[in-house]
C-alpha positions in Angstrom: 34.2 -57.7 46.3 36.1 -58.3 43.1 35.4 -61.2 40.7 38.8 -62.7 41.4 38.1 -62.8 45.1 34.7 -64.3 44.6 36.1 -66.9 42.3 38.8 -67.8 44.9 36.2 -68.1 47.6 34.0 -70.3 45.4 37.0 -72.7 44.8 37.6 -73.0 48.6 33.9 -73.5 49.2 33.7 -76.3 46.7 36.6 -78.0 48.5 34.7 -77.7 51.7 31.3 -78.8 50.6 32.6 -81.6 48.3 34.6 -83.3 51.1 33.4 -86.4 52.9 35.6 -85.8 56.0 37.5 -83.1 57.8 40.8 -84.6 56.5 39.7 -84.5 52.9 38.3 -81.0 53.4 41.5 -79.5 54.9 43.8 -81.2 52.4 41.6 -79.8 49.5 41.4 -76.3 51.0 45.2 -76.1 51.5 45.8 -77.3 47.9 43.5 -74.5 46.6 45.2 -71.9 48.9 48.7 -72.9 47.6 47.5 -72.1 44.1 45.3 -69.1 44.9 48.1 -67.2 46.8 50.9 -68.6 44.7 53.0 -69.6 47.8 55.3 -72.5 48.5 53.6 -73.9 51.6 50.1 -73.9 53.1 49.6 -75.5 56.5 47.5 -76.1 59.6 48.9 -76.2 63.1 47.1 -77.7 66.1 46.3 -76.5 68.7 46.7 -72.7 68.4 47.4 -72.5 72.1 50.4 -70.7 73.5 50.1 -72.7 76.8 50.4 -76.0 75.0 53.6 -78.0 75.7 53.7 -79.2 72.1 51.8 -78.7 68.8 51.4 -80.7 65.6 51.2 -79.7 61.9 48.7 -82.4 60.9 48.0 -80.9 57.5 50.4 -79.4 55.0 50.6 -78.9 51.3 53.9 -77.8 49.7 55.7 -77.3 46.4 58.0 -80.2 45.7 61.1 -78.0 46.0 60.0 -76.6 49.4 59.1 -79.6 51.6 57.8 -78.7 55.0 58.3 -80.1 58.5 55.5 -82.6 58.0 53.6 -84.2 60.8 54.7 -87.8 60.8 52.9 -88.2 64.1 55.5 -86.1 65.9 54.8 -83.2 68.3 56.8 -80.0 68.1 57.9 -78.1 71.2 56.3 -74.7 71.7 59.3 -72.4 71.8 59.0 -68.9 73.3 58.9 -67.4 69.8 56.2 -69.7 68.6 54.3 -69.1 71.8 54.2 -65.4 71.1 52.9 -66.1 67.6 50.2 -68.4 68.9 49.2 -65.9 71.6 49.0 -63.0 69.1 46.9 -65.1 66.8 44.6 -66.2 69.6 44.0 -62.7 70.7 42.6 -61.4 67.4 40.3 -62.3 64.5 42.7 -60.8 62.1 45.7 -62.4 60.4 49.2 -62.4 62.0 51.8 -61.3 59.5 55.5 -61.7 59.4 56.3 -60.2 56.0 57.8 -57.2 54.3 54.8 -55.0 55.2 54.4 -55.9 58.9 55.7 -58.0 61.7 53.2 -58.9 64.4 55.5 -61.1 66.5 59.2 -61.8 66.9 60.7 -63.8 64.0 62.0 -67.3 64.6 65.3 -67.2 62.8 66.0 -70.9 63.3 62.7 -72.1 62.0 62.7 -69.6 59.1 66.1 -70.8 58.0 65.2 -74.5 58.3 62.1 -74.1 56.2 63.5 -71.3 54.0 60.6 -69.0 55.0 60.8 -65.4 53.6 57.4 -64.2 54.6 54.3 -65.7 56.3 50.7 -65.0 57.3 48.6 -67.0 59.7 45.1 -66.8 61.3 43.5 -68.6 64.2 40.4 -70.6 63.2 38.0 -71.6 66.0 35.6 -74.4 65.2 32.7 -74.5 67.6 33.4 -78.0 68.8 37.2 -78.2 69.0 40.3 -76.3 70.1 41.5 -73.5 67.8 43.8 -74.2 64.9 46.3 -72.0 63.2 46.0 -71.7 59.4 49.0 -70.3 57.6 51.0 -69.7 54.4 54.7 -69.5 53.7 56.4 -67.6 50.9 59.8 -69.1 50.3 61.0 -68.0 46.9 61.0 -64.3 47.7 59.8 -61.9 50.4 56.4 -60.4 49.9 53.8 -58.1 51.5 50.7 -60.1 52.3 48.8 -56.9 53.2 46.8 -56.7 49.9 45.7 -60.3 50.2 44.9 -60.2 54.0 41.1 -59.7 53.4 40.8 -62.8 51.1 43.0 -64.8 53.5 40.7 -63.8 56.4 37.6 -64.7 54.5 39.0 -68.2 53.6 39.9 -68.6 57.3 36.3 -68.0 58.3 35.1 -70.6 55.8 37.6 -73.1 57.1 36.3 -72.4 60.6 32.7 -73.1 59.5 33.7 -76.2 57.5 35.6 -77.6 60.4 32.6 -77.0 62.7 30.4 -78.9 60.3 32.7 -81.8 59.5 33.8 -82.4 63.1 30.2 -82.4 64.3 29.3 -85.0 61.7 32.3 -87.1 62.5 31.4 -86.9 66.2 27.9 -88.0 65.4 29.1 -90.9 63.3 31.4 -92.0 66.1 28.6 -91.8 68.6 26.3 -93.9 66.4 29.1 -96.5 65.9 29.5 -96.7 69.7 25.8 -97.1 70.2 25.6 -99.8 67.5 28.4 -101.7 69.3 26.7 -101.5 72.6 23.4 -102.6 71.1 24.9 -105.5 69.2 26.6 -106.8 72.3 23.8 -106.2 74.8 22.4 -109.4 76.5 18.8 -108.0 76.0 16.9 -108.1 72.7 16.9 -104.5 71.4 15.1 -103.0 68.4 15.4 -99.4 67.3 12.4 -97.9 65.5 12.0 -94.9 63.2 8.5 -93.8 64.4 8.0 -91.3 61.6 8.8 -93.9 58.9 7.2 -96.8 60.8 10.1 -99.1 60.3 12.8 -101.0 62.3 16.2 -99.4 61.7 18.3 -101.7 63.9 18.1 -105.0 65.8 20.7 -106.9 67.6 21.5 -110.7 67.5 19.6 -111.3 70.7 16.5 -109.9 69.1 17.0 -112.3 66.2 17.2 -115.2 68.6 14.1 -114.0 70.4 12.0 -113.6 67.3 13.4 -116.7 65.5 14.4 -114.8 62.4 17.5 -113.0 61.0 18.4 -109.4 61.9 17.9 -108.5 58.2 14.3 -109.9 58.3 13.6 -107.8 61.5 14.9 -104.6 59.9 12.5 -105.1 57.0 9.6 -105.0 59.4 7.5 -102.1 60.7 7.0 -100.6 64.2 3.3 -101.2 64.2 3.9 -104.7 62.9 6.1 -105.6 65.9 4.0 -103.6 68.4 0.7 -105.0 67.2 -0.5 -107.6 69.8 -3.1 -109.7 68.0 -6.5 -108.1 68.2 -5.2 -104.6 69.0 -6.2 -101.9 66.4 -3.3 -100.2 64.7 -4.8 -96.8 65.7 -4.6 -97.8 69.4 -1.0 -98.9 68.9 -0.1 -95.5 67.3 -1.8 -93.7 70.2 0.2 -95.7 72.7 3.4 -95.0 70.8 2.6 -91.2 70.9 2.0 -91.3 74.6 5.3 -93.3 75.2 7.2 -90.7 73.2 5.7 -88.0 75.3 6.7 -89.8 78.5 3.1 -90.5 79.5 3.1 -94.3 79.1 5.4 -97.3 79.3 4.2 -99.9 76.9 4.5 -103.7 77.3 3.7 -105.9 74.3 3.3 -109.6 73.7 4.7 -110.7 70.4 4.7 -114.1 68.6 7.9 -115.7 67.4 8.1 -116.6 63.8 9.0 -120.2 64.8 8.7 -122.1 67.9 5.5 -120.4 69.3 
């Protein structure tokens, strides 16, 4: 692999690993691709599904003189020609090319005229936890043969695939945690979440604050063994009970004393 290809892949990888969200990652990668391949437009279409009734182009980076279709929240109809491109891309791990060197699907004269597309290349990227996307480039100033750059384009597509898998999984986890926090905060019961390994309280709801007679912030500065320690019970015994509870062997009931009011 040449030094130029390695340098290009490193640029893309930095855009992926340095991003805090899938949106930031994809916008950064497309900006790098616009420069790496010296094209007029880099884009992502979703979903890459020939059976979809409509698709979107949620991410797009262009040269100022070659604006794209943009997303603007609108869905685009899947025409017969576009459906053939999506089907061809979905059926292979290789790029689909419509350029001077090869044509892998019928050309869409109306779309090419509207966006001034002279040549294009696209590849289906399949994150593990989402529907497939179509990653593509448009050359608009002049026709070109993307063949010599197909290997680099494919390698970048695989990195985008891995990056999407990671970022979407993290975002799903954050959304799940937010939903859990909302449920806990509004529960009628007093609820505390403990980090057993760190022996600390990581979350408490307002009902728990009422029960203990202290603020939620005060509770979350406490420890598991502190809240679980019925007066007179050795800490070692409490830890043993916790281990059995985690293993499903034991249900624990504790008596605790409120900070105020008995």
